[in-house]
Structures are given as C-alpha cells and as structure tokens.
C-alpha positions as CSV (number, residue, x, y, z in Angstrom):
1,M,8.8,17.9,1.7
2,G,6.4,20.3,1.8
3,C,3.0,20.9,0.7
4,V,1.7,17.2,0.5
5,T,-1.7,16.7,0.2
6,F,-3.9,13.7,-0.1
7,D,-7.2,12.8,-2.6
8,N,-9.5,10.2,-3.2
9,I,-8.8,8.2,-5.8
10,D,-11.6,7.5,-7.9
11,K,-12.6,7.4,-11.5
12,T,-11.5,10.3,-12.3
13,N,-7.6,10.0,-11.3
14,A,-7.9,6.6,-11.8
15,K,-5.8,6.3,-15.0
16,E,-3.0,8.5,-13.9
17,I,-2.5,6.2,-10.8
18,V,-2.5,3.5,-12.4
19,D,0.0,4.9,-15.0
20,I,2.7,4.9,-11.5
21,Y,1.6,1.5,-10.5
22,N,2.1,0.0,-14.0
23,Y,6.1,1.5,-13.9
24,Y,6.4,-0.8,-11.1
25,V,4.7,-3.5,-12.6
26,L,6.9,-3.6,-15.9
27,N,10.4,-2.5,-14.4
28,T,10.6,-3.8,-11.0
29,T,9.7,-6.4,-8.7
30,A,7.7,-4.3,-6.4
31,S,4.4,-5.9,-8.0
32,Y,3.9,-9.6,-9.0
33,N,1.8,-8.5,-12.0
34,T,4.1,-9.1,-14.8
35,D,1.5,-7.5,-17.4
36,A,0.4,-3.7,-17.2
37,I,-3.7,-3.4,-15.7
38,S,-6.4,-1.2,-16.6
39,A,-7.6,1.7,-14.7
40,D,-11.2,-0.4,-14.1
41,D,-8.8,-3.4,-13.1
42,F,-6.8,-1.1,-10.7
43,L,-10.1,-0.2,-9.3
44,A,-11.2,-3.4,-8.8
45,Y,-8.3,-5.0,-7.3
46,Y,-7.3,-1.9,-4.8
47,Q,-11.4,-2.3,-3.8
48,I,-11.8,1.2,-4.3
49,D,-15.4,1.6,-4.7
50,N,-15.7,-0.4,-0.9
51,P,-16.9,2.4,1.2
52,L,-14.2,0.2,4.0
53,T,-11.5,0.9,1.9
54,K,-9.0,4.1,2.0
55,S,-7.1,5.0,-0.8
56,F,-5.4,8.5,-1.8
57,A,-3.7,10.0,-4.6
58,I,-0.7,11.6,-2.9
59,K,0.1,15.2,-4.0
60,C,3.4,17.5,-3.8
61,C,2.6,20.7,-4.6
62,D,-0.2,19.9,-7.0
63,D,2.3,17.1,-8.8
64,L,0.8,13.6,-8.2
65,A,3.7,11.7,-6.3
66,G,2.1,8.5,-6.0
67,F,-1.0,6.6,-4.4
68,M,-2.3,4.8,-1.2
69,V,-4.5,2.5,-0.7
70,L,-5.7,1.0,2.9
71,K,-8.2,-1.7,2.4
72,P,-10.1,-4.6,4.4
73,W,-7.3,-7.6,4.8
74,N,-10.3,-10.6,3.7
75,Y,-13.2,-8.4,3.6
76,K,-15.7,-11.1,3.2
77,K,-14.4,-13.1,6.0
78,Q,-16.0,-11.0,8.9
79,A,-13.7,-12.2,11.9
80,Y,-10.7,-10.3,9.7
81,R,-13.0,-6.9,10.5
82,Q,-9.9,-5.2,12.5
83,T,-7.4,-6.1,9.7
84,Y,-6.5,-4.1,7.0
85,E,-3.6,-3.6,4.1
86,F,-1.6,-1.2,3.3
87,T,-0.1,-0.6,-0.1
88,I,1.7,2.4,-1.2
89,Y,3.7,3.3,-4.4
90,L,5.7,6.8,-5.4
91,K,7.0,7.8,-8.9
92,K,10.5,6.9,-8.4
93,E,11.7,10.9,-8.0
94,Y,9.6,11.1,-4.9
95,C,11.1,8.2,-3.5
96,R,13.4,8.8,-0.2
97,K,12.2,11.8,0.7
98,G,9.9,11.4,3.8
99,I,6.5,11.4,1.7
100,G,5.9,7.6,2.7
101,K,6.3,8.4,6.3
102,M,4.1,11.3,5.9
103,A,1.8,9.4,4.2
104,F,1.6,6.7,6.6
105,A,1.2,9.5,9.7
106,Y,-1.5,10.9,7.8
107,L,-3.2,7.3,7.5
108,E,-2.6,6.6,11.2
109,A,-4.5,10.0,12.5
110,M,-7.3,9.1,10.4
111,I,-7.8,5.6,11.9
112,K,-7.0,6.3,15.6
113,D,-10.5,6.2,16.7
114,S,-11.9,3.2,14.1
115,D,-11.7,-0.4,14.7
116,I,-8.5,-1.0,13.0
117,A,-6.3,-3.3,15.3
118,V,-3.9,-4.3,12.7
119,I,-2.3,-3.2,9.5
120,M,-0.7,-5.7,7.2
121,A,1.7,-5.3,4.2
122,G,2.9,-7.6,1.9
123,L,6.1,-7.3,-0.2
124,S,8.5,-8.6,-2.3
125,A,11.8,-9.9,0.2
126,D,14.0,-7.5,-1.9
127,N,12.4,-4.5,-1.5
128,E,14.8,-2.9,0.7
129,G,13.3,0.7,0.7
130,S,9.4,-1.0,1.4
131,R,11.0,-2.4,4.1
132,A,12.9,0.0,5.3
133,L,9.5,2.2,5.5
134,L,7.4,-0.3,6.8
135,E,10.0,-1.1,9.7
136,S,10.5,2.8,10.2
137,Q,6.6,2.5,10.9
138,G,6.6,0.0,13.2
139,F,5.7,-3.0,11.3
140,T,7.7,-6.5,12.2
141,E,8.1,-9.3,9.2
142,C,5.4,-12.0,10.4
143,G,5.7,-14.2,7.6
144,R,8.2,-15.1,4.4
145,F,7.0,-16.9,1.3
146,K,9.7,-18.6,-0.3
147,K,10.0,-18.7,-4.3
148,I,6.3,-17.9,-4.3
149,G,6.8,-15.8,-7.8
150,K,8.9,-15.4,-10.6
151,K,9.3,-12.3,-12.3
152,F,12.2,-11.6,-14.9
153,G,13.4,-14.8,-14.7
154,K,14.2,-15.0,-11.0
155,Y,12.3,-16.7,-8.5
156,L,11.0,-14.2,-5.4
157,D,10.2,-14.7,-2.0
158,I,7.1,-12.4,-0.4
159,S,7.0,-10.9,2.9
160,Y,4.2,-9.8,5.3
161,Y,4.6,-7.4,7.8
162,Q,2.3,-6.5,10.2
163,K,1.8,-3.6,12.7
164,S,-0.7,-4.1,15.8
165,Y,-2.5,-1.4,18.1
166,E,-2.3,-3.4,21.1
167,E,-4.5,-0.6,23.0
168,K,-7.0,-1.6,20.8
169,F,-7.2,-5.3,21.6
170,T,-10.2,-5.7,24.1
171,N,-12.0,-8.4,24.8
C-alpha cells in the first residue's frame, strides 16, 4: 500500500480517531470497553499529553486509516521506564493490507536509539488479526488471563505479547 504517512495525534484529530476506536468498542472484542468513549477519555487513557508517549494517526493517501500508540508501561513506576505498550487500530477496510507492519516498522525506526528495551501488547485472545501482526513482528505470547472480561455475553481471555530488544539490556 503506497503513500502511508504518520501524523501526531492531538486534540484537533482526536474525534476522528476515537470514531475508529469506538467502532471496535461497539462491534468487536478487540476493545474491552463496552460503551463508546469521548475524545477526551481517549486522550487521557492513551496518555497522549505525556511527552513520553508516541501517538500517530495513520493515513493512506490523506485518508485516515487508523492510529497507533506507544505509551509507557506503568509509567508512574520508575523501574518500568524502558518498557512501553503498543496499540494499533485500523479501519476495517485497511486491515490485512500491510499497514500494521509498515506502522510498526516506523515505530521501530523511531525508537532505535532510545532506551526502550521491551514493548508489550495486550489483546483479546480471540483477535486473530492482531495476534498474526504481533507474531510477524517478533512478539511472543508471555501471558494469558483466562475469562477476565465479558462482552457480548461471552467470557474472554486476554493475551499479553512481548518483544524484547536484547541488545539494549546492559547492566
């Protein structure tokens, strides 16, 4: 897919981005929210104002295709400062077109010289597309919480995936 670009997420584009997220809230188990959220709630949850967070609107030929966020994992606990959490959501019509891989490659290039040594991602265990994306990018499943959520009348497992950059582990 050509002409993929990445713009920062901020208050000016948050409403359009939260509409993408809310599609998944209302129609899938990709998000464990059950009610649509506001743009302000989105900005707060994803820590968009945190200077350590990297957040991007993903565009394909100027059309908003989705968004991704790389935010500090447990950011109020200093021992986790090298660990971040990755999230990506794409409009349904842009899924399985290689955009997720391009987005992750963009993030990896951006963090190459940073102190980020571990990236985590949590997802509903039944989310085949996200699992395939993460595994194709070198993530491995590192934990599963069984029947931790309930949505659409069904109990759901959540899987956690991790990618470690071993070359950054120095003591």
